[in-house]
LUMPA-279897 format. One record per residue (C-alpha): x, y, z; residue number from 1; residue in three letters. Coordinates in Angstrom, 3 decimals. Layout:
REM LUMPA-279897
         px         py         pz     n   res
          X          Y          Z   NUM   ALA
...
***
This chain:
REM LUMPA-279897
         px         py         pz     n   res
     -3.648     17.466     95.641     1   MET
     -5.556     14.168     95.445     2   SER
     -4.254     10.592     96.872     3   PRO
     -4.906      9.871     93.182     4   THR
     -2.341     12.242     91.842     5   SER
      0.645     11.628     94.346     6   LEU
      3.925     11.488     92.937     7   PRO
      5.813      7.955     92.420     8   THR
      8.559      7.684     94.910     9   ALA
     10.035      5.201     91.938    10   GLU
      9.136      3.414     89.123    11   ALA
      7.257     -0.006     89.400    12   VAL
      9.686     -2.912     88.890    13   PRO
      8.702     -6.051     87.224    14   SER
      8.462     -8.111     90.489    15   THR
      8.143     -6.666     93.744    16   GLY
      6.989     -7.677     97.092    17   PRO
      3.456     -9.285     98.084    18   ASP
      3.449     -8.171    101.614    19   VAL
      3.198     -3.908    101.763    20   VAL
      3.706     -1.799    105.153    21   ILE
      2.037      1.862    104.773    22   ALA
      2.912      4.398    107.458    23   VAL
      1.538      7.843    107.485    24   PRO
      4.067      9.924    109.118    25   VAL
      4.152     13.908    110.170    26   ARG
      6.854     15.073    111.685    27   ASN
      8.015     12.234    113.717    28   GLU
     12.029     12.722    113.546    29   SER
     11.866     11.545    116.909    30   GLU
     10.426      8.605    117.264    31   ARG
     10.682      7.229    112.641    32   ILE
     14.319      5.564    113.590    33   ALA
     12.830      3.046    115.824    34   ALA
      9.200      2.403    113.670    35   CYS
     11.525      1.665    111.371    36   LEU
     13.999     -0.709    113.103    37   ARG
     11.446     -2.353    114.407    38   ALA
      9.314     -3.040    111.067    39   ILE
     13.174     -3.859    109.314    40   ASP
     13.261     -6.505    112.339    41   ALA
     10.721     -8.485    111.051    42   GLN
     10.892    -12.272    111.362    43   ALA
      9.933    -15.747    109.009    44   GLY
      9.684    -14.095    106.205    45   LEU
     11.608    -15.115    102.546    46   ALA
     13.802    -12.113    101.343    47   PRO
     12.468     -9.872     98.850    48   GLY
      8.825    -10.840    100.326    49   ARG
      8.465     -7.371    102.451    50   LEU
      7.960     -3.638    101.141    51   GLY
      7.752     -1.015    103.120    52   LEU
      5.981      3.106    102.161    53   VAL
      6.444      5.865    103.989    54   LEU
      4.066      8.739    103.398    55   PHE
      5.345     12.162    104.562    56   LEU
      2.895     14.494    104.727    57   ASN
      3.324     18.021    105.329    58   ASN
      6.772     17.210    107.349    59   CYS
      8.779     20.153    108.618    60   THR
     11.316     18.062    110.968    61   ASP
     14.220     16.221    110.155    62   GLY
     11.969     12.873    109.751    63   THR
     12.732     12.142    106.086    64   GLU
     16.409     12.613    105.995    65   ALA
     16.576     10.605    109.396    66   ILE
     14.657      7.617    107.013    67   ALA
     17.426      8.184    104.536    68   GLU
     20.160      8.209    106.645    69   SER
     18.256      4.673    107.695    70   LEU
     17.891      3.120    104.382    71   ARG
     21.269      1.580    103.389    72   PRO
     21.366     -0.842    106.600    73   ASP
     17.851     -1.815    106.074    74   LEU
     16.981     -5.167    104.257    75   SER
     13.830     -4.619    102.929    76   ILE
     12.761     -2.519    100.258    77   ALA
     12.248      1.278    101.089    78   LEU
      9.565      4.057     98.914    79   ARG
      9.463      7.622    100.983    80   VAL
      6.934      9.935     99.096    81   LEU
      6.969     13.602    100.362    82   ASN
      3.730     15.608     99.805    83   VAL
      2.677     19.015    101.066    84   THR
     -0.800     19.096    100.998    85   TYR
     -3.219     22.072    102.883    86   ALA
     -6.219     19.594    103.164    87   GLY
     -4.007     16.356    104.783    88   ALA
     -5.571     15.115    107.787    89   HIS
     -4.965     11.096    109.556    90   ALA
     -7.723      9.639    107.171    91   GLY
     -6.197     11.249    103.860    92   TRP
     -2.484     10.391    104.945    93   ALA
     -3.610      6.707    105.441    94   ARG
     -5.148      6.155    102.476    95   ARG
     -2.112      7.802     99.984    96   ALA
      0.185      5.150    102.037    97   ALA
     -2.467      2.050    101.535    98   MET
     -2.770      2.841     97.928    99   ASP
      0.877      3.368     97.211   100   GLU
      1.270      0.116     98.697   101   ALA
     -1.643     -1.299     96.782   102   ALA
     -0.435      0.325     93.577   103   ALA
      3.419     -1.114     94.340   104   TRP
      1.471     -4.872     94.595   105   ILE
      0.063     -4.714     91.516   106   GLU
      3.086     -3.550     89.353   107   GLY
      4.398     -6.567     90.617   108   GLY
      2.953     -9.885     92.209   109   PRO
     -0.032     -8.758     91.503   110   GLY
     -1.598    -10.225     94.702   111   THR
     -1.085     -9.340     98.500   112   GLY
     -1.437     -8.074    101.602   113   THR
     -1.455     -4.456    102.794   114   ILE
     -0.600     -3.479    106.191   115   LEU
     -0.375     -0.318    108.071   116   THR
      0.670      0.981    111.633   117   THR
      1.851      4.402    112.446   118   ASP
      4.941      6.276    112.585   119   ALA
      5.184      6.881    116.530   120   ASP
      4.553      2.761    116.810   121   SER
      7.357     -0.325    117.260   122   ARG
      5.854     -3.340    115.955   123   VAL
      7.701     -6.641    117.514   124   PRO
      9.329     -8.686    115.172   125   PRO
      7.024    -11.261    114.687   126   ASP
      3.693     -8.539    113.483   127   TRP
      4.353     -9.510    109.974   128   VAL
      4.111    -13.284    110.320   129   ALA
      1.192    -13.496    112.552   130   ARG
     -0.603    -11.055    110.189   131   ASN
     -0.077    -13.302    107.895   132   LEU
     -1.145    -15.994    109.699   133   ALA
     -4.328    -15.276    110.797   134   ALA
     -4.776    -14.330    106.562   135   LEU
     -3.993    -17.541    105.589   136   ASP
     -6.248    -19.551    108.272   137   ALA
     -9.052    -17.612    105.888   138   GLY
     -9.218    -13.963    106.884   139   ALA
     -9.421    -11.552    104.589   140   ASP
     -8.545     -8.385    106.712   141   ALA
     -6.889     -8.755    110.557   142   VAL
     -7.020     -5.893    113.444   143   ALA
     -4.491     -6.383    115.808   144   GLY
     -4.900     -5.111    119.597   145   ARG
     -2.267     -2.028    120.997   146   VAL
     -0.332     -1.392    124.517   147   GLU
      1.021      1.655    125.270   148   LEU
      5.191      1.781    125.184   149   ALA
      5.614      0.721    129.077   150   PRO
      8.459      3.603    129.657   151   GLU
      6.148      6.080    128.430   152   GLU
      2.721      4.514    130.090   153   ALA
      5.051      4.872    133.291   154   ALA
      4.840      8.963    133.205   155   LEU
      1.116      8.962    133.296   156   LEU
     -0.650      9.576    136.719   157   PRO
     -1.374      6.695    137.874   158   PRO
     -4.511      6.317    138.111   159   SER
     -4.704      6.086    134.080   160   LEU
     -2.830      2.564    134.166   161   PRO
     -5.408      1.745    136.333   162   ALA
     -8.220      2.881    134.665   163   ARG
     -6.677      1.127    131.270   164   GLY
     -6.523     -2.373    133.096   165   ARG
    -10.174     -2.610    134.774   166   LEU
    -11.386     -1.303    130.849   167   GLU
     -8.722     -4.156    129.412   168   ASP
    -10.796     -6.704    132.016   169   ALA
    -14.203     -5.352    131.513   170   TYR
    -13.799     -5.232    127.185   171   ASP
    -12.081     -8.920    127.463   172   ALA
    -15.575    -10.066    129.324   173   LEU
    -18.100     -8.365    127.352   174   ILE
    -16.399     -9.743    124.090   175   THR
    -16.358    -13.099    125.301   176   GLU
    -19.897    -12.713    125.934   177   VAL
    -20.624    -11.567    122.412   178   GLU
    -18.800    -13.961    121.038   179   THR
    -21.544    -16.449    122.807   180   ILE
    -24.248    -14.847    122.077   181   LEU
    -23.755    -12.843    118.435   182   ASP
    -20.900    -15.429    117.297   183   PRO
    -18.623    -14.818    114.101   184   ASP
    -17.733    -17.906    113.252   185   PRO
    -14.860    -16.536    111.414   186   HIS
    -13.841    -14.565    114.605   187   ASP
    -14.325    -16.908    117.079   188   PRO
    -12.876    -16.376    121.220   189   TRP
    -10.398    -15.327    121.899   190   PRO
    -10.828    -12.451    120.501   191   CYS
    -10.946     -8.903    120.967   192   HIS
    -12.650     -5.576    119.711   193   ARG
    -10.249     -3.102    118.713   194   THR
     -9.942     -0.897    115.946   195   THR
     -6.768      1.128    115.489   196   ILE
     -4.939      2.289    112.296   197   GLY
     -1.513      1.133    114.663   198   ALA
     -2.863     -2.549    113.419   199   SER
     -4.216     -3.459    110.018   200   LEU
     -3.903     -5.410    107.790   201   GLY
     -5.616     -6.730    104.847   202   VAL
     -5.755     -8.809    101.066   203   ARG
     -5.525     -6.593     98.506   204   LEU
     -8.599     -7.537     96.815   205   HIS
    -10.729     -7.182     99.695   206   ALA
     -9.143     -3.598     99.812   207   TYR
     -9.671     -2.573     96.285   208   ARG
    -13.213     -4.407     96.467   209   GLN
    -14.510     -1.010     99.777   210   VAL
    -12.720      1.500     97.706   211   GLY
     -9.773      1.687    100.055   212   GLY
     -9.362      3.613    103.538   213   MET
    -11.984      6.318    103.954   214   PRO
    -10.646      9.811    103.358   215   GLU
    -12.099     10.789    106.608   216   ILE
    -10.242     13.069    109.164   217   PRO
    -10.848     10.706    112.330   218   LEU
    -11.896      7.059    112.659   219   GLY
    -11.004      5.997    109.139   220   GLU
     -9.471      2.405    110.504   221   ASP
    -12.848      1.778    112.311   222   GLY
    -14.827      3.002    109.259   223   ALA
    -12.875      0.062    107.379   224   PHE
    -13.171     -2.303    109.152   225   VAL
    -17.234     -1.187    109.959   226   ALA
    -16.876     -1.144    105.309   227   ALA
    -15.313     -4.658    105.519   228   LEU
    -17.777     -5.908    107.454   229   LEU
    -20.803     -4.891    106.175   230   GLN
    -19.446     -6.171    102.323   231   GLN
    -19.083     -9.937    103.829   232   GLY
    -15.375    -10.366    104.194   233   PHE
    -13.895    -11.962    107.070   234   ARG
    -12.121    -10.155    109.625   235   VAL
    -10.145    -11.418    112.027   236   ARG
     -9.159     -9.685    115.590   237   HIS
     -6.568    -11.921    117.212   238   PRO
     -5.405    -11.050    120.740   239   ARG
     -1.523    -12.263    119.653   240   ASP
     -1.558     -9.491    117.308   241   VAL
      0.007     -6.725    119.277   242   VAL
      1.843     -3.092    118.934   243   VAL
      3.372     -0.358    121.172   244   THR
      2.423      2.634    120.755   245   ILE
      3.189      6.344    121.858   246   SER
      1.586      7.241    125.688   247   ALA
      2.177     11.055    124.636   248   ARG
      0.292     13.709    125.048   249   LEU
      0.473     15.387    122.208   250   THR
     -0.003     13.793    119.038   251   GLY
     -0.123     14.474    115.159   252   ARG
     -4.044     13.976    114.142   253   ALA
     -6.597     15.547    116.083   254   PRO
     -9.092     13.309    118.008   255   GLY
     -6.630     10.274    118.554   256   GLY
     -4.973      8.394    120.758   257   VAL
     -2.902     11.073    122.054   258   ALA
     -6.024     13.163    122.821   259   ASP
     -7.954     10.610    124.550   260   THR
     -5.192      9.972    126.839   261   ILE
     -4.712     13.345    127.502   262   ARG
     -8.905     13.771    128.076   263   ALA
     -8.004     11.384    130.396   264   ARG
     -5.258     12.988    132.429   265   CYS
     -7.385     15.887    132.458   266   GLU
    -11.070     14.309    133.404   267   GLU
    -10.538     10.896    135.510   268   PRO
    -14.136      9.975    135.437   269   ASP
    -14.812     10.111    131.720   270   ALA
    -17.101      7.673    130.261   271   LEU
    -16.016      4.976    128.647   272   CYS
    -15.258      3.889    124.981   273   ASP
    -19.178      3.578    123.796   274   ALA
    -19.270     -0.187    123.241   275   ARG
    -18.190     -0.557    126.853   276   MET
    -22.018     -0.653    128.006   277   GLU
    -24.096     -2.355    131.069   278   ARG
    -24.156     -6.430    130.791   279   LEU
    -27.872     -6.169    130.433   280   PRO
    -28.130     -3.471    128.170   281   ARG
    -25.103     -5.353    125.930   282   LEU
    -26.984     -8.972    126.164   283   MET
    -30.214     -6.745    124.604   284   LEU
    -27.732     -5.523    121.870   285   ARG
    -26.763     -9.146    121.145   286   CYS
    -29.768    -10.812    121.153   287   TRP
    -31.384     -8.117    118.736   288   LEU
    -28.818     -8.291    116.349   289   ARG
    -28.901    -12.148    116.263   290   ARG
    -32.396    -11.715    115.488   291   ARG
    -32.005     -9.493    112.726   292   LEU
    -29.615    -11.667    111.402   293   ARG
    -31.752    -14.351    111.347   294   ARG
    -34.712    -12.338    109.693   295   LEU
    -32.253    -11.300    107.211   296   HIS
    -31.567    -14.587    106.143   297   ALA
    -35.465    -15.909    106.102   298   SER
    -36.866    -13.016    103.730   299   GLY
    -39.026    -11.485    107.216   300   ARG
    -37.224     -8.413    107.397   301   LEU
    -38.906     -7.421    104.431   302   ALA
    -42.198     -9.010    105.436   303   THR
    -42.403     -7.624    108.898   304   SER
    -42.620     -4.577    110.549   305   ARG
    -42.286     -5.677    114.167   306   SER
    -38.797     -5.515    114.015   307   TRP
    -39.083     -1.614    113.350   308   ALA
    -41.432     -0.772    115.420   309   ARG
    -39.602     -2.102    118.266   310   ALA
    -36.498     -0.119    117.684   311   LEU
    -38.831      2.677    116.997   312   ALA
    -37.720      3.065    113.223   313   ILE
    -40.179      4.205    110.894   314   PRO
    -41.336      2.706    107.732   315   ASP
    -39.630      3.874    105.000   316   ASP
    -36.558      3.561    107.036   317   GLU
    -37.012     -0.137    107.592   318   ALA
    -38.325     -0.440    103.857   319   ALA
    -34.600      0.640    102.740   320   ARG
    -32.976     -1.583    105.645   321   ILE
    -34.632     -4.511    104.911   322   ALA
    -33.986     -4.257    100.843   323   ALA
    -30.124     -4.110    101.928   324   LEU
    -28.410     -7.574    100.376   325   PRO
    -26.261     -8.598    103.637   326   ARG
    -27.100     -8.609    106.900   327   ALA
    -23.993     -7.011    108.253   328   ALA
    -25.887     -3.901    105.921   329   GLN
    -29.146     -4.278    107.915   330   ALA
    -27.824     -5.050    111.061   331   VAL
    -25.405     -1.906    110.838   332   ALA
    -28.491      0.140    109.537   333   ALA
    -30.937     -0.531    112.077   334   ALA
    -28.314      0.677    115.161   335   GLU
    -27.387      4.056    113.300   336   ARG
    -31.658      4.187    113.226   337   ALA
    -32.551      2.883    115.967   338   SER
    -33.186      6.021    119.263   339   PRO
    -33.084      1.923    121.159   340   ARG
    -29.860      1.153    119.783   341   LEU
    -27.865      4.116    120.781   342   ALA
    -24.668      3.359    122.717   343   PHE
    -24.740      3.715    126.947   344   HIS
    -20.978      3.488    128.165   345   PRO
    -20.593      3.527    131.971   346   VAL
    -18.121      5.358    133.811   347   GLY
    -14.828      3.878    135.454   348   PRO
    -16.316      3.628    138.789   349   LYS
    -18.826      1.583    137.147   350   HIS
    -16.403     -0.882    135.716   351   LEU
    -15.283     -3.008    139.361   352   PRO
    -19.516     -4.159    139.430   353   GLY
    -19.985     -4.909    136.464   354   GLN
    -16.659     -6.876    135.695   355   ILE
    -18.150     -8.913    138.596   356   ARG
    -21.936     -9.339    137.296   357   LEU
    -20.494    -10.309    133.811   358   THR
    -17.951    -12.640    135.084   359   GLY
    -20.753    -14.412    137.133   360   ALA
    -22.637    -14.396    134.037   361   ALA
    -19.879    -15.828    131.788   362   LEU
    -19.687    -19.448    134.308   363   ARG
    -23.377    -19.826    133.000   364   LEU
    -22.737    -18.723    129.402   365   LEU
    -19.447    -20.405    128.569   366   ARG
    -21.061    -23.818    127.863   367   PRO
    -22.493    -22.420    124.549   368   ALA
    -19.612    -20.388    123.862   369   GLY
    -17.781    -24.127    123.833   370   ARG
    -20.741    -25.109    121.233   371   LEU
    -19.804    -22.196    119.482   372   ALA
    -16.712    -22.178    119.121   373   ALA
    -16.579    -26.390    117.338   374   LEU
    -19.089    -24.777    114.886   375   ALA
    -16.916    -21.634    114.367   376   SER
    -14.032    -24.316    113.089   377   ARG
    -15.750    -25.937    110.071   378   ARG
    -14.746    -25.360    106.913   379   PRO
    -16.053    -23.350    104.857   380   ALA
    -15.846    -22.894    101.006   381   ALA
    -14.706    -20.101     99.420   382   GLY
    -14.426    -15.993     99.756   383   SER
    -17.175    -14.816    102.067   384   ALA
    -17.929    -11.483    100.150   385   ALA
    -18.644    -14.046     97.121   386   LEU
    -20.546    -16.378     99.166   387   ALA
    -22.633    -13.647    100.511   388   ASP
    -23.461    -11.599     97.007   389   ALA
***
């Protein structure tokens, strides 16, 4: 069954919410009530502005009955779709949920915002408001952070939360380095670089322009944000948009958070996430990205091949990259094509030393960062996507 032929839960009203939360669900009878109550507790929104789509796929437990039993007590409009599809996977389900949210908005006000989270997550009461604040400030999309539910994290081996704290500390430091050496004026420090389906928000027009959520089995959230950035849309990663996620070891989607937690319990010395490289390599990557953007902006990416030779990219691939219309597309393509830009993440035992080194480097880099932050506050006219078209 294709997402484009999914049944609708009810007739589309002439008016409706302009903000719709899309939640893919599979066998979440133990957690769906907490998820729904958290979404219903959103503050700072006018009545009738918020809607919720629950896309139940291949559920064999009592999830639907629980959701329906809560419907009379909810203050927001709810649509529940229940679909059985043998080819279901995480990307397909999230796309289907978000497509239904988009159709709901288009059938009502016509323009608005799609948010998505997971059925085993709990959003804080200001989650929607904080997403909208970032969008109203000029972003086209918002990627939030996640934290493990403390009552569940307390049951994990002590080494895992300790490692998580080190990773969080290093991630924040290298993100600050990135914002200084390769700044994005639309995503200034303080920010983060998490991309996870448990907290995403996007304007409807941006969602449609990039073709919706990628229908891939794993990593659909990261691919979606990458597509937005490569099309010139402004993606904000605010640190104050945070969702609580489950720390369970058995998840619903292969390769998801639960699998990552379990793998690190079983192999404590497993490498960190790909972007957590040693500081010198990270700084080189930032310099190369910025250099490629400048070459693209000046037109020299197409007239020079020295950059391609430096990155060990063959001439035919370099010509294809140079012809891409947007700098973000060219940078992403160069990173995929160059063996010298492959990620080499560190292991957890290297984190303390890298944290000390990066902290020392930032004491020298922050003056430049303050200048970049001032530059990022300059007003920009029009949509980033149109300006870059």
